[in-house]
C-alpha positions in Angstrom: 88.1 70.5 68.7 84.9 71.5 70.5 83.5 69.5 73.5 84.7 65.9 73.1 81.9 63.7 71.8 82.9 60.8 74.0 82.9 62.9 77.1 79.6 64.5 76.1 78.1 61.1 75.7 79.0 60.3 79.3 78.0 63.7 80.8 75.0 62.3 82.6 77.2 59.6 84.3 79.8 62.2 85.4 77.0 64.4 86.7 75.7 61.5 88.7 79.2 61.2 90.3 79.0 64.9 91.1 75.6 64.7 92.6 76.7 61.8 94.8 79.6 63.9 96.1 77.1 66.7 96.6 74.9 64.5 98.8 77.8 63.5 101.0 80.0 66.7 101.6 83.0 66.6 103.9 85.1 69.3 105.4 88.7 70.3 105.2 91.0 67.3 105.7 88.2 65.0 107.0 87.4 63.4 103.7 87.2 59.7 104.2 84.3 59.0 101.9 85.3 61.5 99.2 88.9 60.4 99.0 87.9 56.8 99.0 85.4 57.4 96.2 88.0 59.3 94.1 90.7 56.6 94.6 88.2 53.8 93.8 87.2 55.4 90.5 90.8 56.1 89.5 91.7 52.5 90.1 88.7 51.3 88.1 89.7 53.6 85.2 93.0 51.8 85.0 95.3 54.6 86.2 98.9 53.4 86.4 99.2 54.4 90.0 96.8 55.7 92.6 98.4 57.3 95.7 96.3 58.1 98.8 97.0 59.9 102.0 99.2 62.6 100.4 98.7 65.8 102.5 96.7 63.7 104.9 93.7 62.9 102.6 94.8 64.0 99.1 94.7 61.5 96.2 97.0 61.4 93.2 96.3 59.4 90.0 99.0 58.8 87.5 98.2 58.2 83.8 101.2 57.5 81.5 100.9 58.2 77.8 102.0 56.1 74.9 105.5 57.6 74.9 108.0 59.2 77.1 107.7 62.9 78.0 107.4 65.4 80.7 104.9 65.4 83.6 102.0 67.8 83.8 99.8 68.3 86.9 96.0 68.9 86.9 94.4 69.8 90.2 90.9 69.7 91.6 89.8 70.5 95.2 87.5 68.1 97.1 86.3 69.7 100.3 83.0 71.4 101.2 81.9 74.2 103.4 80.1 74.5 106.8 77.0 76.0 105.3 73.3 74.8 105.7 72.1 74.1 102.2 69.0 75.8 100.8 69.0 74.6 97.2 66.1 72.2 97.5 67.8 69.9 95.0 66.9 66.2 95.0 70.6 65.5 95.7 70.9 68.1 98.4 73.4 67.5 101.2 72.6 64.8 103.7 75.1 66.2 106.2 73.4 68.9 108.3 75.2 72.2 108.1 77.7 71.1 105.5 77.4 71.6 101.7 79.3 71.9 98.5 78.8 75.7 98.2 81.9 76.3 96.1 81.6 73.7 93.4 84.4 71.4 94.5 82.1 68.5 93.8 82.0 69.7 90.2 85.7 70.2 90.0 86.3 66.7 91.3 83.8 65.2 88.9 85.3 67.0 85.8 88.8 65.8 86.6 87.5 62.3 87.2 85.8 62.4 83.8 89.0 63.6 82.2 91.0 60.9 84.1 88.8 58.1 82.6 89.2 59.4 79.1 92.9 59.9 79.4 93.4 56.4 80.8 91.3 54.9 78.0 92.9 56.8 75.1 96.4 57.7 76.3 96.8 59.9 73.2 99.8 61.8 74.6 103.5 61.3 75.3 104.4 61.8 78.9 102.6 61.6 82.3 99.4 63.2 83.5 99.5 63.7 87.3 95.9 64.1 88.5 95.9 65.9 91.9 92.8 65.7 94.1 93.4 68.1 97.0 91.8 68.4 100.4 91.2 71.5 102.5 91.2 74.3 100.0 88.6 76.1 102.2 91.0 77.7 104.7 93.1 74.6 105.4 95.9 75.2 102.9 95.6 71.7 101.6 97.7 72.5 98.5 100.6 73.5 100.8 100.1 70.3 102.9 100.4 68.2 99.7 103.5 70.1 98.7 105.1 69.7 102.1 104.2 66.0 102.0 106.4 65.6 98.9 103.9 66.1 96.0 106.4 67.8 93.7 109.3 65.7 94.9 107.6 62.5 94.1 105.9 63.8 91.0 108.2 66.5 89.6 105.7 68.1 87.2 106.9 70.6 84.7 103.7 72.6 84.9 100.6 72.6 87.0 97.1 73.8 86.2 93.9 74.5 88.1 90.3 75.5 87.3 87.4 76.9 89.3 83.8 77.5 88.3 82.6 81.1 88.2 78.9 82.1 88.7 77.9 84.8 86.3 80.2 83.6 83.5 78.0 81.7 81.0 78.2 77.9 80.9 80.6 76.9 78.1 82.9 79.9 78.5 86.3 80.3 80.1 88.2 83.2 81.6 91.8 83.8 82.7 94.5 86.4 82.9 98.3 86.5 83.3 99.7 87.7 86.6 97.5 88.1 89.7 94.1 86.4 89.2 93.2 86.0 92.9 94.3 87.9 95.9 96.4 87.1 98.9 94.4 86.8 102.2 95.7 87.6 105.7 93.8 87.8 109.0 94.3 91.0 111.0 93.7 91.3 114.7 94.0 94.5 116.7 93.8 94.6 120.5 93.0 98.1 121.8 93.8 98.7 125.5 92.7 101.7 127.4 91.3 102.3 130.9 87.8 101.3 132.0 85.5 103.8 133.6 81.8 104.5 134.4 80.1 105.6 131.2 78.8 108.7 133.1 82.4 109.8 133.8 84.3 109.0 130.5 86.9 111.6 131.4 88.3 109.2 134.0 88.9 106.4 131.5 90.4 105.9 128.0 87.6 104.9 125.7 88.6 101.9 123.6 85.3 101.9 121.7 85.9 105.4 120.5 89.5 104.5 119.8 88.6 101.3 118.0 86.0 103.1 115.9 88.6 105.7 114.9 91.1 103.0 114.0 88.5 101.3 111.7 87.7 104.6 110.0 91.4 105.5 109.5 92.2 102.0 108.1 89.7 102.7 105.3 92.0 105.4 104.1 95.1 103.2 103.8 94.0 101.8 100.4 92.8 105.2 99.0 95.7 107.3 100.3 98.7 105.1 100.8 98.7 102.9 97.8 99.0 103.5 94.1 95.5 104.2 92.8 96.0 101.4 90.2 96.9 98.8 92.9 94.0 96.5 94.0 93.7 96.0 97.8 91.0 95.6 100.4 91.1 96.2 104.2 87.9 95.1 106.0 87.4 95.0 109.8 84.0 93.2 110.2 84.6 92.1 113.8 84.5 94.6 116.7 84.0 93.2 120.2 84.0 95.4 123.4 82.1 95.7 126.6 79.5 93.8 128.6 77.3 96.5 130.0 75.7 99.6 128.6 77.0 101.9 131.4 80.6 100.8 131.6 83.5 101.8 129.3 85.5 98.6 128.8 89.3 98.5 129.2 89.8 96.4 126.0 88.4 96.1 122.5 89.1 93.3 120.0 89.0 94.1 116.3 89.5 91.5 113.5 89.3 91.5 109.8 91.0 90.7 106.5 93.5 92.3 104.2 93.7 91.4 100.5 96.2 92.3 97.7 97.0 91.2 94.2 100.7 92.0 94.6 103.3 90.8 97.1 104.7 94.4 97.6 101.3 95.8 98.1 100.6 93.0 100.7 103.7 94.1 102.6 102.8 97.8 102.4 99.4 97.0 103.8 100.9 95.2 106.8 103.2 98.2 107.5 100.5 100.8 107.2 97.9 98.9 109.3 100.4 98.7 112.2 101.4 102.3 111.9 97.8 103.6 111.6 96.5 101.5 114.4 99.3 102.3 116.8 99.2 106.0 115.9 95.5 106.5 116.2 95.5 104.6 119.5 98.3 106.8 120.9 96.4 109.9 119.9 93.5 108.7 122.0 95.7 107.8 125.0 95.4 104.1 124.3 97.6 101.4 122.9 97.0 99.0 119.9 98.7 95.7 119.4 98.4 94.4 115.8 99.0 90.8 114.8 98.6 89.0 111.5 97.8 85.4 110.6 99.3 84.8 107.2 96.9 83.2 104.8 97.1 82.3 101.1 99.5 84.2 98.8 98.6 85.9 95.6 97.5 83.4 93.0 99.8 84.5 90.2 99.5 83.0 86.7 102.6 82.5 84.6 102.4 84.4 81.3 103.3 81.6 78.9 101.1 79.0 80.6 98.2 81.4 80.7 98.4 82.0 77.0 98.5 78.3 76.5 95.3 77.8 78.6 93.6 80.4 76.5 94.5 78.5 73.3 93.2 75.3 74.7 90.0 76.8 76.0 89.4 78.4 72.6 89.5 74.9 71.0 86.6 73.9 73.3 84.6 77.1 73.5 85.6 79.0 70.4 87.6 82.3 70.4 84.5 84.3 71.5 84.0 82.0 74.4 87.3 82.9 76.1 88.2 86.0 78.0 92.0 86.0 78.2 92.1 89.3 80.1 89.5 88.7 82.7 89.4 91.0 85.8 91.0 89.4 88.9 89.0 88.5 92.0 89.8 89.6 95.5 88.9 86.2 96.9 91.8 83.9 97.8 92.8 80.4 96.6 95.5 78.0 97.9 96.4 76.9 94.4 98.7 79.9 94.8 101.1 77.6 96.7 101.4 75.3 93.7 102.0 78.2 91.3 104.7 79.5 93.6 106.4 76.1 93.1 105.8 75.4 89.4 104.9 77.3 86.2 101.2 77.0 85.4 97.9 78.8 85.4 94.5 78.9 87.1 91.4 79.6 85.0 87.7 80.0 85.5 84.9 78.0 83.8 81.4 79.4 83.5 78.7 78.3 86.0 75.9 80.4 84.5 73.4 82.4 86.4 73.7 80.5 89.7 73.8 81.9 93.2 77.2 83.1 94.2 80.0 81.0 95.7 79.6 80.2 99.4 75.9 81.0 99.2 73.4 78.4 100.7 71.5 78.4 97.4 74.6 77.8 95.2 74.8 74.7 93.1 77.4 73.6 90.5 76.0 73.6 86.9 76.2 70.1 85.6 76.0 71.5 82.1 79.5 72.8 82.5 80.9 69.3 83.0 81.5 68.4 79.3 83.3 71.7 78.8 85.6 71.3 81.8 86.4 67.6 81.3 87.1 68.3 77.6 89.4 71.2 78.5 91.4 69.0 80.8 91.8 66.3 78.2 92.8 68.7 75.4 95.2 70.5 77.7 97.1 67.2 78.3 97.1 66.3 74.7 98.4 69.7 73.6 101.0 70.0 76.4 102.2 66.4 75.8 101.8 65.7 72.1 102.2 62.2 70.8 105.6 61.5 69.4 105.7 60.9 65.7 
């Protein structure tokens, strides 16, 4: 089964939904218009239930098939980013400084397109749980929905997610078993020394020099303390110290991010960052206090479900249009919380030669809509086959 003809015939209408969402982007959990629009469409499609306010502003649509069977979850994220749009599109954002720079407008539209088709045909046995999630962009909306009883109220057997990927041709899919996206944790380091006149540095403990040495030493953690085959990143892009050009300040504030594709590597990074920062600071006569703000865990695909998504995607794009061993990304994704709770998989759909994600010139490729919506429909029909 290639792209579903019925979905393809409605692609322009679904794209219009997407462009409307693009014109009116909303941030994090503050999604009054977006959530209302999604819920209104789900009700109009004839979904059996439409639940709002789950995880504050999440929406869930329930479509029951023609027979009894398991529950399967499909998730799309809805929130935008605080970025000033520079696409020049006719449907560009009307909210200054806010835009859909990660394609969540497209994700929402594709799942809505699939929802309508599933509600009309119901060519499956079981229940499709359509999850429209807020606050993926740093707000852990997936966890908020789980904590608000998502999987207690709707005990899905499996859960699936999909994200567009610039650079991957439109009409193609990519996935991999195991870690597909990295964990993300914020690192903060306070370096305390002793202030002094810059002309007499011997009377102080220079926190700028100490901080610079810490940043340099931390770059060796990945290359010298981890297995060469383990993927990890430590970046310290923030370094604040001092107010005057002739004064050595008493404190420096460093901040950055650590990423890993494995939980053990994540813990090893934490331990080494503390040891290195404290050790380097001590060698300079200063002290370092390290703290971590835990972010998203590793997005880890389950083997069986990943193989299943590759089969489904091949039905839409052909075998040559699916990369089932795609390289992982070091970006983070809160769908990881759902995969920690339920078996499932997270895949990529091609967005063509667009600007990169989170770029002010990024735009979701409407040409991808028939492929993504068809994938969702076929995944449900394959996972919940009609009883004979």
